[in-house]
C-alpha positions in Angstrom: 5.4 -123.9 -95.2 3.8 -120.9 -96.6 2.8 -120.8 -99.9 2.8 -117.4 -101.7 1.0 -116.3 -105.1 1.2 -113.3 -107.2 -0.7 -113.0 -110.3 -1.2 -109.1 -110.1 1.5 -108.4 -113.5 0.0 -108.8 -117.0 1.8 -111.6 -118.0 3.4 -112.5 -115.1 3.3 -115.3 -112.5 5.0 -115.7 -109.2 5.2 -118.6 -106.8 7.1 -118.8 -103.7 7.1 -121.4 -100.8 8.8 -120.4 -97.7 9.8 -122.2 -94.6 9.2 -119.7 -91.8 11.5 -121.9 -89.5 14.6 -121.5 -91.9 13.6 -118.7 -93.7 14.4 -120.8 -97.0 12.5 -119.5 -99.7 12.1 -121.0 -103.3 10.4 -119.1 -106.0 9.2 -119.8 -109.6 8.3 -117.0 -112.1 6.8 -117.2 -115.6 6.6 -114.3 -117.9 4.6 -114.0 -121.1 2.1 -116.6 -119.4 -1.4 -116.5 -118.6 -2.0 -117.0 -114.9 -4.9 -119.1 -115.6 -2.8 -121.9 -117.6 0.3 -121.7 -115.7 -0.5 -121.0 -111.9 -1.8 -124.6 -110.4 0.9 -126.3 -112.5 3.6 -123.8 -111.0 2.1 -124.5 -107.6 2.4 -128.5 -108.1 6.1 -128.0 -109.5 7.1 -126.2 -106.4 5.9 -128.5 -104.2 7.6 -131.5 -106.2 10.8 -129.5 -106.0 10.9 -129.2 -102.4 9.6 -132.8 -101.5 6.6 -131.4 -99.7 2.9 -132.2 -99.8 -0.2 -129.8 -99.4 -0.7 -131.1 -96.0 2.9 -129.6 -95.0 1.3 -125.9 -95.8 0.5 -124.0 -92.9 -0.6 -120.8 -94.7 -1.4 -119.3 -98.0 -0.6 -115.6 -98.7 -1.9 -114.0 -101.9 -0.8 -110.3 -103.4 -4.6 -109.1 -103.8 -3.5 -106.3 -105.9 -3.9 -103.5 -107.2 -3.4 -105.4 -110.5 -5.1 -106.4 -113.5 -8.5 -107.6 -113.3 -8.2 -111.3 -114.7 -4.7 -111.8 -113.2 -5.4 -110.8 -109.7 -8.9 -112.4 -110.0 -7.2 -115.8 -110.9 -4.9 -115.7 -108.0 -7.1 -114.9 -105.4 -9.4 -117.3 -106.4 -6.8 -120.1 -106.3 -5.6 -118.9 -102.9 -9.3 -118.9 -101.7 -9.9 -122.3 -103.0 -6.6 -123.9 -101.5 -7.2 -122.1 -97.9 -11.1 -123.5 -97.8 -10.0 -127.2 -99.3 -6.8 -127.6 -96.7 -8.5 -125.6 -93.9 -5.5 -123.0 -94.1 -5.3 -119.4 -93.7 -5.3 -117.0 -96.6 -3.8 -113.8 -95.9 -3.8 -114.7 -91.8 -7.3 -114.9 -92.0 -8.9 -118.2 -91.4 -12.3 -119.0 -92.5 -12.5 -115.6 -94.6 -11.7 -115.3 -97.9 -9.3 -112.6 -99.7 -10.8 -109.9 -101.8 -9.1 -108.6 -104.5 -8.1 -104.8 -105.4 -8.1 -104.1 -109.1 -6.3 -101.1 -110.9 -8.6 -98.2 -111.5 -9.6 -98.4 -115.0 -8.1 -95.9 -117.7 -11.8 -95.5 -118.9 -13.1 -94.0 -115.8 
């Protein structure tokens, strides 16, 4: 099972759980939500819906951006922490952290 996280858009959080064997994908999306408040509960919810445990995960994919500073940082941090804690590759690399890419500031 692959957990996919996308928090790059302001006030929109997407979480997907994909089974590479069957190509079945379950998606959850929340709009008008702050990623830092809803991301972890969404991950737990999608795991429960699919009757999966964290030990069933084989990889984590996260959208590293570009995107909003806070949203991207939240998604990348959660992905890196889960990857470290569960000893899983994040964006295809095990033992290395994903680095966020932020949108260019309108003040530059």
